[in-house]
C-alpha positions as a printed NumPy array, in Angstrom:
array([[ 65.538, 106.436,  87.556],
       [ 67.219, 109.728,  86.591],
       [ 68.699, 109.989,  90.1  ],
       [ 70.287, 106.555,  89.761],
       [ 71.856, 107.508,  86.428],
       [ 73.135, 110.751,  87.936],
       [ 74.572, 108.832,  90.9  ],
       [ 76.346, 106.364,  88.608],
       [ 77.749, 109.27 ,  86.593],
       [ 78.905, 111.011,  89.759],
       [ 80.674, 107.879,  91.039],
       [ 82.353, 107.443,  87.649],
       [ 83.478, 111.091,  87.75 ],
       [ 84.986, 110.544,  91.206],
       [ 86.806, 107.467,  89.923],
       [ 88.274, 109.382,  86.962],
       [ 89.413, 112.215,  89.236],
       [ 90.974, 109.713,  91.641],
       [ 92.94 , 108.134,  88.79 ],
       [ 94.098, 111.602,  87.718],
       [ 95.249, 112.38 ,  91.255],
       [ 97.099, 109.079,  91.404],
       [ 99.052, 109.885,  88.224],
       [ 99.532, 113.587,  88.893],
       [103.02 , 114.651,  89.93 ],
       [101.946, 118.006,  91.35 ],
       [101.144, 117.922,  95.073],
       [ 99.663, 121.396,  94.836],
       [ 97.134, 120.338,  92.165],
       [ 96.228, 117.268,  94.206],
       [ 95.699, 119.367,  97.319],
       [ 93.496, 121.903,  95.508],
       [ 91.305, 119.172,  94.001],
       [ 90.998, 117.265,  97.291],
       [ 89.981, 120.336,  99.271],
       [ 87.672, 121.586,  96.517],
       [ 85.769, 118.333,  96.6  ],
       [ 85.75 , 118.426, 100.387],
       [ 84.086, 121.848, 100.252],
       [ 81.559, 120.697,  97.628],
       [ 80.702, 117.583,  99.649],
       [ 80.456, 119.684, 102.794],
       [ 78.05 , 122.147, 101.189],
       [ 75.935, 119.309,  99.799],
       [ 75.889, 117.685, 103.245],
       [ 74.759, 120.967, 104.777],
       [ 72.009, 121.272, 102.178],
       [ 70.709, 117.757, 102.806],
       [ 70.948, 117.999, 106.593],
       [ 69.575, 121.493, 107.181],
       [ 67.414, 122.399, 104.219],
       [ 66.161, 119.071, 102.857],
       [ 66.056, 117.353, 106.294],
       [ 67.461, 114.147, 104.804],
       [ 69.81 , 112.695, 107.421],
       [ 71.183, 109.626, 105.576],
       [ 72.215, 111.56 , 102.461],
       [ 73.658, 114.39 , 104.566],
       [ 75.606, 111.959, 106.702],
       [ 77.063, 110.156, 103.714],
       [ 78.031, 113.419, 102.041],
       [ 79.582, 114.673, 105.276],
       [ 81.644, 111.496, 105.482],
       [ 82.719, 111.931, 101.853],
       [ 83.755, 115.527, 102.637],
       [ 85.897, 114.341, 105.539],
       [ 87.459, 111.48 , 103.542],
       [ 88.163, 113.785, 100.617],
       [ 89.994, 116.281, 102.809],
       [ 92.025, 113.493, 104.434],
       [ 92.856, 111.876, 101.066],
       [ 91.405, 108.473, 101.968],
       [ 88.592, 108.752,  99.447],
       [ 91.057, 109.293,  96.606],
       [ 93.349, 106.45 ,  97.669],
       [ 90.331, 104.149,  97.854],
       [ 88.878, 105.167,  94.495],
       [ 92.273, 105.331,  92.799],
       [ 93.083, 101.763,  93.736],
       [ 96.245, 102.342,  95.763],
       [ 94.622, 101.099,  98.984],
       [ 95.322,  97.448,  98.181],
       [ 96.369,  96.425, 101.66 ],
       [ 99.832,  95.417, 100.45 ],
       [101.678,  97.839, 102.681],
       [102.423, 100.262,  99.893],
       [104.56 ,  97.938,  97.79 ],
       [103.098,  99.126,  94.515],
       [103.635, 102.749,  95.565],
       [107.246, 101.991,  96.435],
       [107.879, 100.387,  93.064],
       [106.199, 103.166,  91.11 ],
       [107.618, 106.159,  92.967],
       [110.554, 108.003,  91.463],
       [113.87 , 107.557,  93.244],
       [116.922, 109.681,  92.525],
       [120.414, 108.296,  92.119],
       [121.471, 109.954,  95.378],
       [118.6  , 108.277,  97.249],
       [119.533, 104.933,  95.722],
       [123.153, 105.355,  96.842],
       [121.995, 106.306, 100.34 ],
       [119.65 , 103.319, 100.614],
       [122.415, 100.896,  99.671],
       [124.965, 102.688, 101.859],
       [127.197, 103.616,  98.924],
       [128.803, 106.839,  97.774],
       [130.479, 108.208,  94.669],
       [130.314, 106.046,  91.562],
       [130.392, 102.403,  92.651],
       [131.046,  99.683,  90.106],
       [128.387,  97.005,  89.406],
       [130.077,  94.464,  91.699],
       [129.981,  96.891,  94.648],
       [126.322,  97.656,  93.953],
       [125.413,  93.969,  93.803],
       [127.366,  93.184,  96.98 ],
       [125.786,  96.079,  98.912],
       [122.322,  95.025,  97.676],
       [122.953,  91.418,  98.688],
       [124.2  ,  92.361, 102.18 ],
       [121.278,  94.708, 102.826],
       [118.76 ,  92.219, 101.433],
       [119.975,  89.558, 103.872],
       [118.907,  91.894, 106.678],
       [115.521,  93.088, 105.383],
       [114.223,  90.254, 103.19 ],
       [110.608,  89.302, 104.007],
       [111.58 ,  85.625, 104.388],
       [113.923,  86.666, 107.192],
       [111.22 ,  88.609, 109.008],
       [111.922,  91.866, 107.191],
       [109.641,  94.234, 105.358],
       [108.234,  93.941, 101.832],
       [108.47 ,  97.717, 101.549],
       [112.177,  97.851, 102.42 ],
       [112.983,  94.933, 100.121],
       [111.206,  96.651,  97.229],
       [113.11 ,  99.885,  97.929],
       [116.415,  97.984,  97.906],
       [115.52 ,  96.363,  94.594],
       [114.52 ,  99.724,  93.158],
       [117.806, 101.286,  94.309],
       [119.809,  98.447,  92.751],
       [117.909,  98.774,  89.461],
       [118.522, 102.524,  89.311],
       [122.243, 102.198,  89.981],
       [122.764,  99.313,  87.567]])
């Protein structure tokens, strides 16, 4: 029973860290945490495989070490692996004014009518109903919102 409680606590801790990584703006912090957990999982896997002779636990921990280093574990636990092609990431990511102008093919300081016309023309090409991409459509909408 104490091992089950410890396991539940450990999974909850991983979930909290994954949420932190998802909200963190520092790639360096994210990288340090991901690789630190990869090392910890790797050492635990080594312990279970070599010293304790427990193959299933060692294998699972080895897999967790690999997934942590690759970032897949954190995307899964953080909830951004929704299978929606990254739409939520596109809507939540910060876009600069220059990027928004570039996406809509504009320059300088366009007036609202020019922004709306450029958005409309681009959306006709990449709208999902026309066989385009949800990701590109969300980026166009984000660019329009930033410029307006």
